[in-house]
Chimera marker file (.cmm) of the C-alpha trace (Angstrom):
<marker_set name="trace">
<marker id="1" x="147.403" y="100.998" z="116.495" r="1" g="1" b="0" radius="0.5"/>
<marker id="2" x="146.646" y="98.285" z="114.073" r="1" g="1" b="0" radius="0.5"/>
<marker id="3" x="143.867" y="97.499" z="111.647" r="1" g="1" b="0" radius="0.5"/>
<marker id="4" x="140.460" y="96.074" z="112.880" r="1" g="1" b="0" radius="0.5"/>
<marker id="5" x="138.770" y="93.405" z="110.799" r="1" g="1" b="0" radius="0.5"/>
<marker id="6" x="135.050" y="92.778" z="110.835" r="1" g="1" b="0" radius="0.5"/>
<marker id="7" x="133.034" y="90.372" z="108.547" r="1" g="1" b="0" radius="0.5"/>
<marker id="8" x="135.444" y="90.899" z="105.481" r="1" g="1" b="0" radius="0.5"/>
<marker id="9" x="135.897" y="94.667" z="106.232" r="1" g="1" b="0" radius="0.5"/>
<marker id="10" x="139.134" y="96.026" z="107.266" r="1" g="1" b="0" radius="0.5"/>
<marker id="11" x="139.452" y="99.285" z="109.276" r="1" g="1" b="0" radius="0.5"/>
<marker id="12" x="142.727" y="101.070" z="109.238" r="1" g="1" b="0" radius="0.5"/>
<marker id="13" x="143.116" y="104.153" z="111.503" r="1" g="1" b="0" radius="0.5"/>
<marker id="14" x="145.566" y="106.987" z="111.108" r="1" g="1" b="0" radius="0.5"/>
<marker id="15" x="145.793" y="110.242" z="112.994" r="1" g="1" b="0" radius="0.5"/>
<marker id="16" x="147.786" y="113.372" z="113.420" r="1" g="1" b="0" radius="0.5"/>
<marker id="17" x="148.752" y="114.345" z="116.944" r="1" g="1" b="0" radius="0.5"/>
<marker id="18" x="149.490" y="117.950" z="115.922" r="1" g="1" b="0" radius="0.5"/>
<marker id="19" x="146.058" y="118.487" z="114.319" r="1" g="1" b="0" radius="0.5"/>
<marker id="20" x="144.200" y="116.288" z="116.858" r="1" g="1" b="0" radius="0.5"/>
<marker id="21" x="142.260" y="114.522" z="114.083" r="1" g="1" b="0" radius="0.5"/>
<marker id="22" x="142.263" y="111.289" z="112.146" r="1" g="1" b="0" radius="0.5"/>
<marker id="23" x="140.545" y="108.981" z="109.896" r="1" g="1" b="0" radius="0.5"/>
<marker id="24" x="139.683" y="105.363" z="109.640" r="1" g="1" b="0" radius="0.5"/>
<marker id="25" x="140.113" y="103.965" z="106.082" r="1" g="1" b="0" radius="0.5"/>
<marker id="26" x="137.467" y="101.323" z="105.361" r="1" g="1" b="0" radius="0.5"/>
<marker id="27" x="138.224" y="98.413" z="102.899" r="1" g="1" b="0" radius="0.5"/>
<marker id="28" x="136.061" y="95.592" z="101.893" r="1" g="1" b="0" radius="0.5"/>
<marker id="29" x="137.898" y="92.474" z="100.345" r="1" g="1" b="0" radius="0.5"/>
<marker id="30" x="140.889" y="94.738" z="99.632" r="1" g="1" b="0" radius="0.5"/>
<marker id="31" x="138.872" y="97.584" z="97.853" r="1" g="1" b="0" radius="0.5"/>
<marker id="32" x="138.665" y="101.103" z="99.432" r="1" g="1" b="0" radius="0.5"/>
<marker id="33" x="135.215" y="101.941" z="100.506" r="1" g="1" b="0" radius="0.5"/>
<marker id="34" x="135.367" y="105.171" z="102.384" r="1" g="1" b="0" radius="0.5"/>
<marker id="35" x="137.077" y="107.347" z="104.915" r="1" g="1" b="0" radius="0.5"/>
<marker id="36" x="135.550" y="107.987" z="108.339" r="1" g="1" b="0" radius="0.5"/>
<marker id="37" x="136.944" y="111.191" z="109.914" r="1" g="1" b="0" radius="0.5"/>
<marker id="38" x="137.210" y="111.884" z="113.604" r="1" g="1" b="0" radius="0.5"/>
<marker id="39" x="138.901" y="114.155" z="116.238" r="1" g="1" b="0" radius="0.5"/>
<marker id="40" x="140.435" y="113.393" z="119.599" r="1" g="1" b="0" radius="0.5"/>
<marker id="41" x="142.273" y="115.143" z="122.440" r="1" g="1" b="0" radius="0.5"/>
<marker id="42" x="145.434" y="114.026" z="124.132" r="1" g="1" b="0" radius="0.5"/>
<marker id="43" x="148.674" y="112.383" z="122.917" r="1" g="1" b="0" radius="0.5"/>
<marker id="44" x="146.791" y="109.847" z="120.543" r="1" g="1" b="0" radius="0.5"/>
<marker id="45" x="143.199" y="108.515" z="120.101" r="1" g="1" b="0" radius="0.5"/>
<marker id="46" x="142.125" y="105.850" z="122.677" r="1" g="1" b="0" radius="0.5"/>
<marker id="47" x="141.692" y="102.404" z="121.293" r="1" g="1" b="0" radius="0.5"/>
<marker id="48" x="138.159" y="102.385" z="122.888" r="1" g="1" b="0" radius="0.5"/>
<marker id="49" x="137.227" y="105.523" z="120.756" r="1" g="1" b="0" radius="0.5"/>
<marker id="50" x="138.511" y="103.768" z="117.551" r="1" g="1" b="0" radius="0.5"/>
<marker id="51" x="136.612" y="100.531" z="118.311" r="1" g="1" b="0" radius="0.5"/>
<marker id="52" x="133.373" y="102.596" z="119.011" r="1" g="1" b="0" radius="0.5"/>
<marker id="53" x="133.454" y="104.345" z="115.698" r="1" g="1" b="0" radius="0.5"/>
<marker id="54" x="134.015" y="100.996" z="113.988" r="1" g="1" b="0" radius="0.5"/>
<marker id="55" x="131.106" y="99.422" z="116.019" r="1" g="1" b="0" radius="0.5"/>
<marker id="56" x="128.902" y="102.285" z="114.995" r="1" g="1" b="0" radius="0.5"/>
<marker id="57" x="129.941" y="102.115" z="111.389" r="1" g="1" b="0" radius="0.5"/>
<marker id="58" x="129.132" y="98.387" z="111.273" r="1" g="1" b="0" radius="0.5"/>
<marker id="59" x="125.835" y="98.697" z="113.341" r="1" g="1" b="0" radius="0.5"/>
<marker id="60" x="124.726" y="101.474" z="110.917" r="1" g="1" b="0" radius="0.5"/>
<marker id="61" x="125.500" y="99.456" z="107.701" r="1" g="1" b="0" radius="0.5"/>
<marker id="62" x="124.482" y="96.108" z="108.946" r="1" g="1" b="0" radius="0.5"/>
<marker id="63" x="127.891" y="94.635" z="108.837" r="1" g="1" b="0" radius="0.5"/>
<link id1="1" id2="2" r="1" g="1" b="0" radius="0.2"/>
<link id1="2" id2="3" r="1" g="1" b="0" radius="0.2"/>
<link id1="3" id2="4" r="1" g="1" b="0" radius="0.2"/>
<link id1="4" id2="5" r="1" g="1" b="0" radius="0.2"/>
<link id1="5" id2="6" r="1" g="1" b="0" radius="0.2"/>
<link id1="6" id2="7" r="1" g="1" b="0" radius="0.2"/>
<link id1="7" id2="8" r="1" g="1" b="0" radius="0.2"/>
<link id1="8" id2="9" r="1" g="1" b="0" radius="0.2"/>
<link id1="9" id2="10" r="1" g="1" b="0" radius="0.2"/>
<link id1="10" id2="11" r="1" g="1" b="0" radius="0.2"/>
<link id1="11" id2="12" r="1" g="1" b="0" radius="0.2"/>
<link id1="12" id2="13" r="1" g="1" b="0" radius="0.2"/>
<link id1="13" id2="14" r="1" g="1" b="0" radius="0.2"/>
<link id1="14" id2="15" r="1" g="1" b="0" radius="0.2"/>
<link id1="15" id2="16" r="1" g="1" b="0" radius="0.2"/>
<link id1="16" id2="17" r="1" g="1" b="0" radius="0.2"/>
<link id1="17" id2="18" r="1" g="1" b="0" radius="0.2"/>
<link id1="18" id2="19" r="1" g="1" b="0" radius="0.2"/>
<link id1="19" id2="20" r="1" g="1" b="0" radius="0.2"/>
<link id1="20" id2="21" r="1" g="1" b="0" radius="0.2"/>
<link id1="21" id2="22" r="1" g="1" b="0" radius="0.2"/>
<link id1="22" id2="23" r="1" g="1" b="0" radius="0.2"/>
<link id1="23" id2="24" r="1" g="1" b="0" radius="0.2"/>
<link id1="24" id2="25" r="1" g="1" b="0" radius="0.2"/>
<link id1="25" id2="26" r="1" g="1" b="0" radius="0.2"/>
<link id1="26" id2="27" r="1" g="1" b="0" radius="0.2"/>
<link id1="27" id2="28" r="1" g="1" b="0" radius="0.2"/>
<link id1="28" id2="29" r="1" g="1" b="0" radius="0.2"/>
<link id1="29" id2="30" r="1" g="1" b="0" radius="0.2"/>
<link id1="30" id2="31" r="1" g="1" b="0" radius="0.2"/>
<link id1="31" id2="32" r="1" g="1" b="0" radius="0.2"/>
<link id1="32" id2="33" r="1" g="1" b="0" radius="0.2"/>
<link id1="33" id2="34" r="1" g="1" b="0" radius="0.2"/>
<link id1="34" id2="35" r="1" g="1" b="0" radius="0.2"/>
<link id1="35" id2="36" r="1" g="1" b="0" radius="0.2"/>
<link id1="36" id2="37" r="1" g="1" b="0" radius="0.2"/>
<link id1="37" id2="38" r="1" g="1" b="0" radius="0.2"/>
<link id1="38" id2="39" r="1" g="1" b="0" radius="0.2"/>
<link id1="39" id2="40" r="1" g="1" b="0" radius="0.2"/>
<link id1="40" id2="41" r="1" g="1" b="0" radius="0.2"/>
<link id1="41" id2="42" r="1" g="1" b="0" radius="0.2"/>
<link id1="42" id2="43" r="1" g="1" b="0" radius="0.2"/>
<link id1="43" id2="44" r="1" g="1" b="0" radius="0.2"/>
<link id1="44" id2="45" r="1" g="1" b="0" radius="0.2"/>
<link id1="45" id2="46" r="1" g="1" b="0" radius="0.2"/>
<link id1="46" id2="47" r="1" g="1" b="0" radius="0.2"/>
<link id1="47" id2="48" r="1" g="1" b="0" radius="0.2"/>
<link id1="48" id2="49" r="1" g="1" b="0" radius="0.2"/>
<link id1="49" id2="50" r="1" g="1" b="0" radius="0.2"/>
<link id1="50" id2="51" r="1" g="1" b="0" radius="0.2"/>
<link id1="51" id2="52" r="1" g="1" b="0" radius="0.2"/>
<link id1="52" id2="53" r="1" g="1" b="0" radius="0.2"/>
<link id1="53" id2="54" r="1" g="1" b="0" radius="0.2"/>
<link id1="54" id2="55" r="1" g="1" b="0" radius="0.2"/>
<link id1="55" id2="56" r="1" g="1" b="0" radius="0.2"/>
<link id1="56" id2="57" r="1" g="1" b="0" radius="0.2"/>
<link id1="57" id2="58" r="1" g="1" b="0" radius="0.2"/>
<link id1="58" id2="59" r="1" g="1" b="0" radius="0.2"/>
<link id1="59" id2="60" r="1" g="1" b="0" radius="0.2"/>
<link id1="60" id2="61" r="1" g="1" b="0" radius="0.2"/>
<link id1="61" id2="62" r="1" g="1" b="0" radius="0.2"/>
<link id1="62" id2="63" r="1" g="1" b="0" radius="0.2"/>
</marker_set>
């Protein structure tokens, strides 16, 4: 699962199958901004779930 880019922001997901959780690291122009944590079920998080988290993040912050 690769990074997602939106309006100069880069969202890099990482996850643990064993712990069933993950995080999306948010960068703006190469600088770390914050980490957005999430949980999932199954073998890996669905791409739609990651994209929804990124969309909500961007909408809430006007990105």
